[in-house]
LUMFIGU-247322 format. One record per residue (C-alpha): x, y, z. Coordinates in nm, 2 decimals. Layout:
N
(nunu (X; Y; Z)),
...
This chain:
460
(nunu (1.63; -4.07; -3.07)),
(nunu (1.80; -4.08; -2.73)),
(nunu (1.63; -4.42; -2.64)),
(nunu (1.75; -4.56; -2.98)),
(nunu (2.11; -4.45; -2.90)),
(nunu (2.09; -4.61; -2.56)),
(nunu (1.97; -4.94; -2.71)),
(nunu (2.26; -4.94; -2.95)),
(nunu (2.51; -4.87; -2.68)),
(nunu (2.36; -5.15; -2.47)),
(nunu (2.37; -5.39; -2.76)),
(nunu (2.74; -5.33; -2.85)),
(nunu (2.84; -5.34; -2.48)),
(nunu (2.68; -5.68; -2.43)),
(nunu (2.85; -5.81; -2.74)),
(nunu (3.18; -5.65; -2.66)),
(nunu (3.18; -5.82; -2.31)),
(nunu (3.01; -6.14; -2.42)),
(nunu (2.69; -6.06; -2.23)),
(nunu (2.70; -6.11; -1.85)),
(nunu (2.92; -6.37; -1.67)),
(nunu (2.83; -6.63; -1.42)),
(nunu (2.99; -6.94; -1.28)),
(nunu (2.79; -7.25; -1.38)),
(nunu (2.67; -7.36; -1.03)),
(nunu (2.53; -7.68; -1.18)),
(nunu (2.88; -7.78; -1.28)),
(nunu (3.11; -7.62; -1.02)),
(nunu (3.42; -7.76; -1.17)),
(nunu (3.34; -7.62; -1.52)),
(nunu (3.60; -7.35; -1.61)),
(nunu (3.39; -7.14; -1.85)),
(nunu (3.17; -6.86; -1.72)),
(nunu (2.81; -6.84; -1.87)),
(nunu (2.54; -6.59; -1.89)),
(nunu (2.21; -6.61; -1.72)),
(nunu (1.96; -6.33; -1.82)),
(nunu (1.73; -6.21; -1.54)),
(nunu (1.66; -5.87; -1.67)),
(nunu (1.41; -5.66; -1.46)),
(nunu (1.28; -5.32; -1.49)),
(nunu (1.29; -5.19; -1.13)),
(nunu (1.23; -4.83; -1.06)),
(nunu (1.52; -4.65; -0.88)),
(nunu (1.41; -4.50; -0.56)),
(nunu (1.74; -4.41; -0.40)),
(nunu (1.76; -4.07; -0.24)),
(nunu (2.09; -4.02; -0.42)),
(nunu (2.02; -3.95; -0.79)),
(nunu (2.20; -4.22; -0.99)),
(nunu (2.22; -4.18; -1.37)),
(nunu (2.15; -4.55; -1.46)),
(nunu (2.16; -4.49; -1.84)),
(nunu (2.52; -4.40; -1.82)),
(nunu (2.62; -4.70; -1.60)),
(nunu (2.81; -5.00; -1.74)),
(nunu (2.53; -5.26; -1.71)),
(nunu (2.58; -5.63; -1.67)),
(nunu (2.26; -5.83; -1.68)),
(nunu (2.18; -6.15; -1.50)),
(nunu (2.31; -6.33; -1.19)),
(nunu (2.67; -6.38; -1.09)),
(nunu (2.79; -6.66; -0.87)),
(nunu (3.16; -6.63; -0.84)),
(nunu (3.44; -6.85; -0.68)),
(nunu (3.77; -6.69; -0.79)),
(nunu (3.96; -6.37; -0.84)),
(nunu (3.98; -6.44; -1.20)),
(nunu (3.59; -6.45; -1.23)),
(nunu (3.57; -6.13; -1.03)),
(nunu (3.81; -5.98; -1.28)),
(nunu (3.57; -6.08; -1.57)),
(nunu (3.30; -5.84; -1.43)),
(nunu (3.54; -5.56; -1.31)),
(nunu (3.38; -5.33; -1.57)),
(nunu (3.03; -5.37; -1.42)),
(nunu (2.88; -5.06; -1.25)),
(nunu (2.52; -5.20; -1.24)),
(nunu (2.41; -5.56; -1.21)),
(nunu (2.05; -5.63; -1.29)),
(nunu (2.04; -5.96; -1.10)),
(nunu (2.21; -6.12; -0.80)),
(nunu (2.58; -6.12; -0.69)),
(nunu (2.70; -6.41; -0.48)),
(nunu (3.05; -6.47; -0.37)),
(nunu (3.04; -6.84; -0.29)),
(nunu (3.15; -7.00; 0.04)),
(nunu (3.41; -7.24; -0.09)),
(nunu (3.58; -6.99; -0.32)),
(nunu (3.94; -6.88; -0.32)),
(nunu (3.85; -6.52; -0.35)),
(nunu (4.13; -6.31; -0.18)),
(nunu (4.02; -5.96; -0.26)),
(nunu (3.70; -5.77; -0.38)),
(nunu (3.91; -5.49; -0.55)),
(nunu (3.77; -5.59; -0.89)),
(nunu (3.43; -5.47; -0.78)),
(nunu (3.54; -5.11; -0.71)),
(nunu (3.32; -4.98; -1.00)),
(nunu (3.00; -5.14; -0.88)),
(nunu (2.73; -4.89; -0.78)),
(nunu (2.40; -5.08; -0.80)),
(nunu (2.29; -5.44; -0.75)),
(nunu (1.92; -5.49; -0.84)),
(nunu (1.90; -5.84; -0.69)),
(nunu (2.08; -5.95; -0.37)),
(nunu (2.44; -5.93; -0.26)),
(nunu (2.58; -6.22; -0.08)),
(nunu (2.93; -6.23; 0.06)),
(nunu (3.04; -6.56; 0.21)),
(nunu (3.42; -6.57; 0.17)),
(nunu (3.68; -6.70; 0.40)),
(nunu (4.00; -6.56; 0.28)),
(nunu (3.93; -6.18; 0.30)),
(nunu (3.95; -5.96; 0.61)),
(nunu (3.78; -5.66; 0.45)),
(nunu (3.53; -5.58; 0.17)),
(nunu (3.67; -5.25; 0.08)),
(nunu (3.64; -5.33; -0.29)),
(nunu (3.27; -5.26; -0.29)),
(nunu (3.31; -4.91; -0.15)),
(nunu (3.14; -4.75; -0.44)),
(nunu (2.83; -4.95; -0.39)),
(nunu (2.53; -4.72; -0.32)),
(nunu (2.22; -4.94; -0.35)),
(nunu (2.11; -5.29; -0.33)),
(nunu (1.74; -5.37; -0.41)),
(nunu (1.75; -5.73; -0.25)),
(nunu (1.92; -5.86; 0.04)),
(nunu (2.27; -5.78; 0.17)),
(nunu (2.41; -6.08; 0.34)),
(nunu (2.76; -6.11; 0.49)),
(nunu (2.79; -6.45; 0.64)),
(nunu (3.05; -6.71; 0.75)),
(nunu (3.34; -6.49; 0.65)),
(nunu (3.57; -6.63; 0.93)),
(nunu (3.85; -6.37; 0.88)),
(nunu (3.64; -6.06; 0.81)),
(nunu (3.72; -5.77; 1.06)),
(nunu (3.55; -5.48; 0.90)),
(nunu (3.24; -5.38; 0.70)),
(nunu (3.38; -5.04; 0.59)),
(nunu (3.34; -5.14; 0.23)),
(nunu (2.96; -5.08; 0.27)),
(nunu (3.00; -4.72; 0.38)),
(nunu (2.85; -4.59; 0.06)),
(nunu (2.53; -4.80; 0.10)),
(nunu (2.23; -4.59; 0.20)),
(nunu (1.93; -4.83; 0.16)),
(nunu (1.87; -5.20; 0.14)),
(nunu (1.55; -5.31; -0.02)),
(nunu (1.55; -5.66; 0.12)),
(nunu (1.70; -5.79; 0.45)),
(nunu (2.04; -5.70; 0.60)),
(nunu (2.21; -6.00; 0.74)),
(nunu (2.54; -6.02; 0.94)),
(nunu (2.58; -6.38; 1.06)),
(nunu (2.86; -6.60; 1.17)),
(nunu (3.15; -6.37; 1.14)),
(nunu (3.36; -6.45; 1.44)),
(nunu (3.63; -6.17; 1.39)),
(nunu (3.39; -5.89; 1.34)),
(nunu (3.39; -5.65; 1.64)),
(nunu (3.16; -5.36; 1.53)),
(nunu (2.91; -5.29; 1.24)),
(nunu (3.11; -4.97; 1.14)),
(nunu (3.06; -4.94; 0.76)),
(nunu (2.69; -4.95; 0.78)),
(nunu (2.67; -4.60; 0.92)),
(nunu (2.49; -4.45; 0.62)),
(nunu (2.21; -4.71; 0.60)),
(nunu (1.88; -4.54; 0.69)),
(nunu (1.62; -4.80; 0.58)),
(nunu (1.61; -5.18; 0.54)),
(nunu (1.29; -5.31; 0.37)),
(nunu (1.32; -5.67; 0.51)),
(nunu (1.48; -5.80; 0.84)),
(nunu (1.79; -5.69; 1.01)),
(nunu (1.96; -6.00; 1.14)),
(nunu (2.27; -5.96; 1.36)),
(nunu (2.34; -6.31; 1.48)),
(nunu (2.61; -6.55; 1.60)),
(nunu (2.90; -6.30; 1.56)),
(nunu (3.09; -6.42; 1.86)),
(nunu (3.35; -6.14; 1.86)),
(nunu (3.10; -5.85; 1.82)),
(nunu (3.11; -5.61; 2.11)),
(nunu (2.90; -5.32; 1.97)),
(nunu (2.63; -5.23; 1.73)),
(nunu (2.81; -4.92; 1.64)),
(nunu (2.75; -4.84; 1.27)),
(nunu (2.37; -4.87; 1.28)),
(nunu (2.31; -4.53; 1.43)),
(nunu (2.13; -4.38; 1.12)),
(nunu (1.90; -4.67; 1.07)),
(nunu (1.54; -4.55; 1.11)),
(nunu (1.30; -4.79; 0.96)),
(nunu (1.29; -5.18; 0.92)),
(nunu (1.01; -5.34; 0.73)),
(nunu (1.01; -5.67; 0.91)),
(nunu (1.21; -5.80; 1.21)),
(nunu (1.52; -5.68; 1.40)),
(nunu (1.70; -5.99; 1.54)),
(nunu (1.99; -5.95; 1.78)),
(nunu (2.08; -6.30; 1.88)),
(nunu (2.37; -6.52; 1.99)),
(nunu (2.64; -6.24; 1.99)),
(nunu (2.83; -6.36; 2.30)),
(nunu (3.04; -6.04; 2.37)),
(nunu (2.78; -5.78; 2.28)),
(nunu (2.75; -5.55; 2.59)),
(nunu (2.48; -5.30; 2.48)),
(nunu (2.24; -5.21; 2.20)),
(nunu (2.33; -4.84; 2.18)),
(nunu (2.41; -4.86; 1.81)),
(nunu (2.04; -4.87; 1.73)),
(nunu (1.97; -4.54; 1.90)),
(nunu (1.82; -4.38; 1.57)),
(nunu (1.57; -4.66; 1.51)),
(nunu (1.21; -4.53; 1.49)),
(nunu (0.99; -4.81; 1.35)),
(nunu (1.00; -5.19; 1.32)),
(nunu (0.74; -5.36; 1.09)),
(nunu (0.71; -5.67; 1.30)),
(nunu (0.92; -5.80; 1.58)),
(nunu (1.22; -5.69; 1.79)),
(nunu (1.40; -6.00; 1.93)),
(nunu (1.70; -5.96; 2.16)),
(nunu (1.80; -6.31; 2.27)),
(nunu (2.08; -6.52; 2.40)),
(nunu (2.34; -6.25; 2.41)),
(nunu (2.53; -6.37; 2.71)),
(nunu (2.75; -6.06; 2.75)),
(nunu (2.46; -5.81; 2.72)),
(nunu (2.45; -5.62; 3.05)),
(nunu (2.19; -5.35; 2.99)),
(nunu (1.93; -5.22; 2.76)),
(nunu (1.92; -4.84; 2.80)),
(nunu (1.87; -4.74; 2.44)),
(nunu (1.59; -4.76; 2.17)),
(nunu (1.47; -4.42; 2.30)),
(nunu (1.39; -4.30; 1.94)),
(nunu (1.18; -4.61; 1.88)),
(nunu (0.81; -4.53; 1.84)),
(nunu (0.66; -4.83; 1.68)),
(nunu (0.71; -5.20; 1.71)),
(nunu (0.41; -5.32; 1.52)),
(nunu (0.41; -5.67; 1.66)),
(nunu (0.62; -5.82; 1.94)),
(nunu (0.91; -5.73; 2.17)),
(nunu (1.11; -6.03; 2.29)),
(nunu (1.38; -6.00; 2.55)),
(nunu (1.48; -6.36; 2.63)),
(nunu (1.76; -6.56; 2.77)),
(nunu (2.02; -6.29; 2.79)),
(nunu (2.19; -6.45; 3.08)),
(nunu (2.41; -6.15; 3.17)),
(nunu (2.14; -5.88; 3.14)),
(nunu (2.11; -5.69; 3.46)),
(nunu (1.84; -5.42; 3.38)),
(nunu (1.61; -5.27; 3.12)),
(nunu (1.57; -4.90; 3.11)),
(nunu (1.49; -4.81; 2.75)),
(nunu (1.21; -4.78; 2.50)),
(nunu (1.09; -4.45; 2.66)),
(nunu (0.93; -4.32; 2.34)),
(nunu (0.76; -4.64; 2.23)),
(nunu (0.39; -4.57; 2.14)),
(nunu (0.29; -4.90; 1.96)),
(nunu (0.34; -5.26; 2.07)),
(nunu (0.13; -5.58; 2.03)),
(nunu (0.30; -5.82; 2.28)),
(nunu (0.58; -5.78; 2.54)),
(nunu (0.77; -6.09; 2.65)),
(nunu (1.06; -6.07; 2.90)),
(nunu (1.17; -6.42; 2.99)),
(nunu (1.47; -6.61; 3.14)),
(nunu (1.71; -6.33; 3.18)),
(nunu (1.86; -6.48; 3.49)),
(nunu (2.09; -6.19; 3.61)),
(nunu (1.83; -5.92; 3.57)),
(nunu (1.72; -5.75; 3.89)),
(nunu (1.51; -5.47; 3.75)),
(nunu (1.27; -5.39; 3.47)),
(nunu (1.22; -5.02; 3.41)),
(nunu (1.16; -4.80; 3.11)),
(nunu (0.88; -4.82; 2.85)),
(nunu (0.74; -4.53; 3.02)),
(nunu (0.51; -4.37; 2.76)),
(nunu (0.33; -4.68; 2.62)),
(nunu (-0.04; -4.65; 2.69)),
(nunu (-0.18; -4.95; 2.51)),
(nunu (-0.06; -5.31; 2.45)),
(nunu (-0.29; -5.47; 2.20)),
(nunu (-0.18; -5.82; 2.29)),
(nunu (-0.03; -5.96; 2.60)),
(nunu (0.24; -5.89; 2.86)),
(nunu (0.44; -6.20; 2.98)),
(nunu (0.72; -6.15; 3.24)),
(nunu (0.85; -6.49; 3.36)),
(nunu (1.13; -6.71; 3.48)),
(nunu (1.37; -6.43; 3.55)),
(nunu (1.55; -6.58; 3.83)),
(nunu (1.70; -6.28; 4.01)),
(nunu (1.43; -6.01; 3.92)),
(nunu (1.34; -5.81; 4.23)),
(nunu (1.16; -5.50; 4.09)),
(nunu (0.92; -5.42; 3.80)),
(nunu (0.90; -5.05; 3.76)),
(nunu (0.82; -5.03; 3.39)),
(nunu (0.51; -4.94; 3.20)),
(nunu (0.41; -4.64; 3.42)),
(nunu (0.17; -4.49; 3.17)),
(nunu (0.01; -4.82; 3.04)),
(nunu (-0.36; -4.80; 3.06)),
(nunu (-0.50; -5.10; 2.88)),
(nunu (-0.38; -5.46; 2.80)),
(nunu (-0.61; -5.62; 2.54)),
(nunu (-0.52; -5.97; 2.63)),
(nunu (-0.35; -6.13; 2.92)),
(nunu (-0.11; -5.99; 3.19)),
(nunu (0.11; -6.27; 3.32)),
(nunu (0.38; -6.23; 3.57)),
(nunu (0.50; -6.56; 3.70)),
(nunu (0.79; -6.78; 3.81)),
(nunu (1.01; -6.50; 3.91)),
(nunu (1.13; -6.65; 4.25)),
(nunu (1.29; -6.33; 4.38)),
(nunu (1.04; -6.07; 4.27)),
(nunu (0.95; -5.85; 4.57)),
(nunu (0.77; -5.55; 4.43)),
(nunu (0.56; -5.45; 4.13)),
(nunu (0.57; -5.06; 4.13)),
(nunu (0.51; -5.02; 3.76)),
(nunu (0.17; -5.03; 3.58)),
(nunu (0.06; -4.74; 3.79)),
(nunu (-0.20; -4.63; 3.54)),
(nunu (-0.31; -4.97; 3.43)),
(nunu (-0.70; -4.95; 3.43)),
(nunu (-0.83; -5.24; 3.23)),
(nunu (-0.71; -5.59; 3.13)),
(nunu (-0.94; -5.74; 2.86)),
(nunu (-0.83; -6.10; 2.93)),
(nunu (-0.67; -6.28; 3.22)),
(nunu (-0.45; -6.15; 3.50)),
(nunu (-0.21; -6.41; 3.63)),
(nunu (0.04; -6.33; 3.91)),
(nunu (0.16; -6.65; 4.05)),
(nunu (0.47; -6.85; 4.17)),
(nunu (0.66; -6.54; 4.27)),
(nunu (0.75; -6.67; 4.61)),
(nunu (0.88; -6.34; 4.76)),
(nunu (0.63; -6.09; 4.62)),
(nunu (0.55; -5.85; 4.90)),
(nunu (0.31; -5.61; 4.73)),
(nunu (0.12; -5.51; 4.42)),
(nunu (0.14; -5.14; 4.48)),
(nunu (0.17; -5.05; 4.11)),
(nunu (-0.17; -5.20; 4.04)),
(nunu (-0.37; -4.95; 4.24)),
(nunu (-0.55; -4.80; 3.93)),
(nunu (-0.69; -5.14; 3.80)),
(nunu (-1.06; -5.16; 3.79)),
(nunu (-1.15; -5.42; 3.53)),
(nunu (-1.01; -5.77; 3.45)),
(nunu (-1.24; -5.92; 3.18)),
(nunu (-1.10; -6.27; 3.20)),
(nunu (-0.98; -6.50; 3.49)),
(nunu (-0.80; -6.35; 3.78)),
(nunu (-0.53; -6.52; 3.98)),
(nunu (-0.30; -6.39; 4.25)),
(nunu (-0.12; -6.68; 4.43)),
(nunu (0.19; -6.87; 4.53)),
(nunu (0.35; -6.60; 4.73)),
(nunu (0.44; -6.70; 5.08)),
(nunu (0.47; -6.34; 5.20)),
(nunu (0.18; -6.16; 5.02)),
(nunu (-0.08; -6.12; 5.27)),
(nunu (-0.29; -5.83; 5.16)),
(nunu (-0.48; -5.73; 4.85)),
(nunu (-0.51; -5.37; 4.97)),
(nunu (-0.36; -5.24; 4.64)),
(nunu (-0.64; -5.39; 4.44)),
(nunu (-0.92; -5.21; 4.62)),
(nunu (-1.01; -5.02; 4.30)),
(nunu (-1.11; -5.34; 4.11)),
(nunu (-1.49; -5.34; 4.04)),
(nunu (-1.54; -5.62; 3.80)),
(nunu (-1.38; -5.94; 3.70)),
(nunu (-1.48; -6.20; 3.44)),
(nunu (-1.53; -6.58; 3.46)),
(nunu (-1.29; -6.66; 3.74)),
(nunu (-1.27; -6.59; 4.12)),
(nunu (-1.02; -6.37; 4.30)),
(nunu (-0.77; -6.61; 4.46)),
(nunu (-0.49; -6.54; 4.70)),
(nunu (-0.31; -6.86; 4.80)),
(nunu (0.03; -6.95; 4.92)),
(nunu (0.02; -7.27; 4.72)),
(nunu (-0.16; -7.40; 4.41)),
(nunu (-0.46; -7.63; 4.46)),
(nunu (-0.71; -7.70; 4.19)),
(nunu (-0.63; -7.39; 3.98)),
(nunu (-0.78; -7.55; 3.68)),
(nunu (-1.11; -7.57; 3.86)),
(nunu (-1.17; -7.20; 3.82)),
(nunu (-1.09; -7.21; 3.45)),
(nunu (-1.38; -7.46; 3.38)),
(nunu (-1.67; -7.31; 3.59)),
(nunu (-2.00; -7.30; 3.41)),
(nunu (-2.12; -6.97; 3.26)),
(nunu (-2.26; -6.75; 3.53)),
(nunu (-2.46; -6.43; 3.53)),
(nunu (-2.26; -6.10; 3.48)),
(nunu (-2.01; -6.07; 3.77)),
(nunu (-2.10; -5.86; 4.07)),
(nunu (-1.90; -5.56; 4.17)),
(nunu (-1.59; -5.67; 4.35)),
(nunu (-1.46; -5.54; 4.68)),
(nunu (-1.74; -5.29; 4.74)),
(nunu (-1.95; -5.20; 5.05)),
(nunu (-1.85; -5.40; 5.35)),
(nunu (-1.64; -5.64; 5.15)),
(nunu (-1.30; -5.47; 5.15)),
(nunu (-0.97; -5.66; 5.08)),
(nunu (-0.91; -5.75; 5.44)),
(nunu (-1.26; -5.87; 5.50)),
(nunu (-1.24; -6.07; 5.18)),
(nunu (-0.98; -6.29; 5.33)),
(nunu (-1.25; -6.49; 5.50)),
(nunu (-1.54; -6.44; 5.26)),
(nunu (-1.67; -6.76; 5.11)),
(nunu (-1.95; -6.72; 4.86)),
(nunu (-2.15; -7.02; 4.72)),
(nunu (-2.18; -7.06; 4.34)),
(nunu (-2.40; -7.28; 4.15)),
(nunu (-2.11; -7.33; 3.92)),
(nunu (-1.91; -7.52; 4.18)),
(nunu (-2.00; -7.89; 4.25)),
(nunu (-2.12; -7.97; 4.61)),
(nunu (-1.79; -8.13; 4.70)),
(nunu (-1.60; -7.81; 4.63)),
(nunu (-1.86; -7.60; 4.81)),
(nunu (-1.80; -7.80; 5.12)),
(nunu (-1.42; -7.82; 5.08)),
(nunu (-1.34; -7.45; 5.01)),
(nunu (-1.41; -7.35; 5.37)),
(nunu (-1.20; -7.63; 5.49)),
(nunu (-0.90; -7.54; 5.26)),
(nunu (-0.94; -7.18; 5.39)),
(nunu (-0.93; -7.29; 5.75)),
(nunu (-0.61; -7.48; 5.68)),
(nunu (-0.45; -7.18; 5.52)),
(nunu (-0.44; -7.33; 5.17)),
(nunu (-0.71; -7.09; 5.02)),
(nunu (-0.70; -6.74; 5.18)),
(nunu (-0.97; -6.57; 4.98)),
(nunu (-1.23; -6.65; 4.71)),
(nunu (-1.47; -6.40; 4.57)),
(nunu (-1.68; -6.54; 4.28)),
């Protein structure tokens, strides 16, 4: 009986308000508002109990351009489809949406003439994406303060007057991607402190005045990648200390004002780590509790990097460890428990690198092994624990010559133990071992290169 009563209410409501209203996007100059029925039966999962049956429901999608069109749906408490406020609209206020509680599709706000979105302050849940883009006069997101969960992605893009993300402070989960990008006045991520889980990526990119990422202090898990890139005003990354899982990659790239990294100290899961082209950065620390990287580590082209002190508990890298083209790098004191690299190890083109003191626990490199292109690195004493390497030789060279030769050597018998018995790192500087995989010309030439200081050590 209750269901029959609800159906009758819904029938008379739809007739009373002529169904649901939508601007005809195929004919943008058309004055009438038409209905587009996209009814879905989605289960409500909000932590706050919302009595859907008693909400004034408007079915379908709404693409609106004017205050008058907003007024036509002012009665709506629940929209079963999408709500889009179109970019070339003359909407001056969202006050007509003050009754809106649920949007079961996506919410897209792209309006030039408003400086706030307070009109949607009663909104609690959006099943699809929430997107606030290209709103050139928008200064506040406080209208979203009632929102607790976003089923799709959360996007805040191209809003030049927006300084913080205050208004998103009650959002705890985002099912898709969090994309905070190209907000050129944004100075802080304040407002995201309660965000704990993100289903896909977190992208913090091209926010010129952003100075830190402290607003993401409550974040615990990211389903795919964390990308922090091209934020010229970013000075330090000290946060993310609640973050336990990045299920794929961490990119920190081209943040030209970034001076140091000291965060991520509870991170337990990571596939790949890329730290590249952060030209002001002098030190990489933090990431102290991560034991396994299932992919690769790539630290390169950081022009002023002096010290790598990160990854103190890392034990295994399943693919490649590459530290290269950091011209001012002097010391690697991190990686102190790194024992095994199941791929290549490449430490090259770091002209000022003095020592590898952090790599003293390394015993196995399953792939190729290169250490070269440092004019001041004269000892491999710190690698005395290495017992086995894969297909390539151990090289220590001030300059690169024929590096590809060692990539293409023929398959040999399993590698002999490295740096054992009378062959210690210092003695190894003059050790030249013949190999059937090396053509005769190179067998003859290698001692000549060594004599001329081009090739300091080779151990096949």
